[in-house]
C-alpha positions in Angstrom: 16.3 -2.6 10.8 16.1 1.1 10.3 14.4 3.6 12.6 10.6 3.5 12.7 9.0 6.0 10.2 5.4 5.3 11.3 4.4 4.6 14.9 0.9 3.5 15.7 0.3 3.5 19.4 -2.9 1.9 21.0 -5.1 3.2 18.2 -8.9 2.6 18.2 -11.5 3.8 15.7 -15.2 4.0 16.4 -17.9 5.2 14.0 -21.4 6.5 14.7 -24.0 4.7 12.8 -27.8 4.7 12.7 -27.8 1.6 15.0 -25.3 3.2 17.4 -21.6 3.1 17.9 -19.5 0.7 15.7 -16.0 -0.1 16.9 -13.9 -0.9 13.8 -10.4 -1.1 15.4 -9.1 -1.5 18.9 -5.6 -1.5 20.5 -3.6 -1.3 17.3 0.1 -0.9 18.1 2.6 -1.2 15.2 5.9 0.4 14.1 6.9 0.5 10.4 10.6 1.0 9.8 12.3 2.9 6.9 12.6 0.8 3.8 10.2 -1.9 5.1 7.3 -3.4 3.2 4.4 -4.3 5.5 1.2 -5.8 4.3 -2.1 -5.9 6.2 -4.2 -9.0 5.5 -7.5 -10.3 7.0 -11.1 -11.1 6.2 -13.4 -8.4 4.8 -14.5 -6.0 7.5 -11.4 -6.5 9.6 -10.5 -2.8 9.3 -7.5 -3.1 7.0 -8.5 -0.1 4.9 -9.6 1.8 8.0 -6.1 1.5 9.4 -4.6 2.5 6.1 -6.8 5.6 5.9 -5.7 6.5 9.4 -2.0 6.4 8.4 -2.9 8.4 5.3 -4.6 11.0 7.5 -7.9 10.6 5.6 -9.6 10.0 9.0 -8.5 10.6 12.6 -8.5 7.9 15.3 -11.0 7.9 18.2 -8.2 6.9 20.6 -4.5 6.5 20.5 -1.9 8.3 18.3 -0.3 7.9 14.9 3.1 9.4 14.1 4.9 9.8 10.8 8.6 10.8 11.0 8.1 11.9 14.6 5.0 14.1 13.9 1.4 13.4 14.7 -0.7 12.6 11.7 -3.4 15.2 11.6 -4.4 15.0 7.9 -3.1 14.0 4.5 0.4 15.1 3.5 2.8 14.7 0.5 5.1 12.5 2.6 2.4 9.8 2.5 1.3 9.0 -1.1 -1.7 6.7 -1.6 -2.5 4.3 -4.4 -6.1 3.0 -4.4 -7.6 0.0 -6.1 -9.3 2.4 -8.5 -6.4 4.2 -10.3 -8.2 7.6 -9.8 -6.6 9.2 -12.8 -8.3 12.4 -14.1 -9.9 11.3 -17.5 -9.4 14.7 -19.2 -5.6 14.7 -18.6 -2.9 12.6 -20.3 -0.8 10.1 -18.3 2.0 12.7 -18.2 -0.3 15.5 -17.0 -1.8 13.2 -14.3 1.7 12.6 -12.9 2.7 16.3 -13.3 -0.3 17.3 -11.2 1.2 15.5 -8.2 4.8 16.6 -9.0 3.9 20.3 -9.2 2.0 20.1 -5.9 5.1 18.7 -4.1 8.0 20.4 -6.0 6.4 23.2 -7.9 7.5 26.0 -5.6 11.1 25.1 -5.5 11.9 23.7 -9.0 11.6 24.9 -12.6 9.5 23.3 -15.3 12.4 21.4 -16.9 13.2 19.6 -13.7 9.5 18.9 -13.0 9.1 17.4 -16.4 12.2 15.3 -15.8 10.7 13.9 -12.6 7.5 12.9 -14.5 9.3 11.3 -17.3 11.6 9.3 -15.0 8.6 8.1 -12.9 6.8 6.9 -16.0 9.9 5.3 -17.4 10.4 3.4 -14.1 7.0 1.6 -14.5 7.6 1.2 -18.3 4.8 3.7 -19.2 7.0 6.3 -21.0 5.7 5.0 -24.4 2.1 6.0 -23.4 2.8 9.3 -21.6 0.7 11.3 -24.0 -2.3 8.9 -24.0 -5.5 9.6 -22.0 -6.7 7.1 -19.4 -9.5 5.8 -21.7 -6.9 4.8 -24.3 -4.9 2.4 -22.0 -5.7 -0.8 -20.2 -6.6 -1.2 -16.5 -3.1 -2.5 -15.7 -1.5 0.4 -17.5 -3.7 2.9 -15.5 -2.4 1.3 -12.3 1.2 1.7 -13.4 0.5 5.4 -14.0 -1.0 5.6 -10.5 2.1 4.0 -9.0 4.3 6.3 -11.1 2.4 9.3 -9.8 2.8 8.2 -6.2 6.6 7.5 -6.5 7.1 10.8 -8.4 6.1 12.6 -5.2 9.1 11.0 -3.4 7.0 10.2 -0.4 8.5 9.0 2.9 5.9 6.2 2.8 3.7 4.7 0.1 0.3 3.5 1.1 -1.5 1.0 -1.2 -5.1 -0.2 -0.8 -5.4 -3.4 -2.8 -3.8 -1.7 -5.8 -4.1 -4.8 -8.0 -7.4 -6.1 -6.7 -9.4 -5.2 -9.8 -6.9 -6.7 -12.3 -6.8 -10.2 -14.0 -4.4 -12.7 -12.6 -1.7 -12.3 -15.3 -1.7 -8.5 -15.2 -1.7 -8.6 -11.4 1.4 -10.9 -11.4 3.2 -8.7 -13.8 2.5 -5.6 -11.7 3.6 -7.3 -8.5 6.9 -8.1 -10.1 7.1 -4.5 -11.4 6.4 -3.2 -7.9 9.1 -5.5 -6.4 11.6 -4.0 -8.9 10.6 -0.4 -8.2 10.8 -0.9 -4.4 14.2 -2.5 -4.8 15.4 0.6 -6.9 13.9 3.2 -4.6 14.2 1.6 -1.1 10.6 2.7 -0.6 8.7 2.2 2.7 5.4 0.6 1.9 2.2 -0.3 3.8 -0.2 -2.3 1.6 -3.6 -3.8 2.1 -4.2 -7.1 0.3 -6.6 -10.1 0.3 -4.0 -12.1 -1.7 -1.8 -14.4 0.4 0.7 -15.0 -2.3 1.0 -11.3 -2.9 1.6 -10.7 0.8 4.4 -13.3 1.0 6.0 -12.2 -2.3 6.2 -8.5 -1.5 6.4 -8.2 2.3 9.1 -8.0 5.0 6.3 -8.4 7.5 2.7 -9.6 7.2 0.3 -8.1 9.8 -2.7 -10.5 10.2 -5.8 -8.8 11.5 -8.5 -10.5 13.6 -12.1 -10.3 12.4 -14.2 -7.2 13.0 -15.9 -5.6 14.7 -13.2 -4.3 17.2 -10.5 -5.9 15.0 -6.9 -5.8 16.2 -3.6 -7.3 15.2 -3.7 -11.1 15.6 -0.3 -12.2 14.5 2.7 -10.8 12.6 4.8 -13.0 10.3 8.3 -11.9 9.5 9.1 -13.0 5.9 12.8 -13.8 5.8 13.2 -14.3 2.0 16.2 -12.8 0.3 15.7 -9.8 -2.1 15.4 -9.4 -5.0 12.6 -12.0 -5.1 12.1 -14.0 -8.2 8.5 -15.4 -8.6 9.5 -18.6 -10.4 12.3 -19.4 -8.0 10.0 -18.8 -5.0 7.4 -21.2 -6.4 9.9 -24.0 -5.6 11.1 -22.6 -2.3 9.9 -24.5 0.8 10.1 -21.4 2.9 7.7 -19.6 0.6 5.3 -22.5 1.0 5.7 -22.4 4.8 5.0 -18.7 5.0 2.0 -19.1 2.8 0.7 -22.0 4.9 1.1 -19.9 8.1 -1.0 -17.1 6.8 -3.7 -19.4 5.3 -3.9 -21.3 8.6 -4.4 -18.0 10.6 -7.1 -16.8 8.1 -8.8 -20.2 8.0 -9.0 -20.5 11.8 -10.4 -17.0 12.0 -13.0 -17.8 9.3 -14.1 -20.9 11.2 -14.6 -18.7 14.4 -16.5 -16.2 12.2 -18.8 -18.9 10.9 -19.4 -20.5 14.3 
């Protein structure tokens, strides 16, 4: 495995609420290596998105430290691109202009317009959205909007891509198509990805490691499963692979045991 690009060391996160202090996370220690795909899975309220926001620099930890490429994470930065469940495209801009906004922010000072336009076109082509580059968000489907959001993130050439349930709002078929698309893009780019998901199949299909979180409050890492399935991964082939079924069963068993404890 390559060197760690993200280091999370004994991180805790506590929020002040009307009813007093609420501890969302405690004792989180995790390394993410270059080129690795890590998914965070667990029941609602287990702090998956809180942890992702800490890596993104959208909030700062109450205790512990987070490093990206050897530097402390003190806020958002272009080396950490985020894709949310809501595509967050600007409605008054075309798909091309939405991606260009991010590209200009990262590369605008050192590159001319022809090169910037080339970056945008290449990113849209990579997610098969070059045919719709001049359309506005309201003219395309939800799945297409998410493709553009993913293109925008990859166009920034981030060191790490952070994804918060990027396919959670999509129907099953669109979701499956985009998971396959993402697998292909990750294979092409060698991207480092940390992704929050509720979907066990998605976690096994995409991940090198699945980080299973305990229930909140004061959630922490319960177990980590290393997914030793060859890449590229083919959905139909994996459907008949006993190892895929075993990984799936391991994650379900962890989540089910936790759910029983939660209900008790």
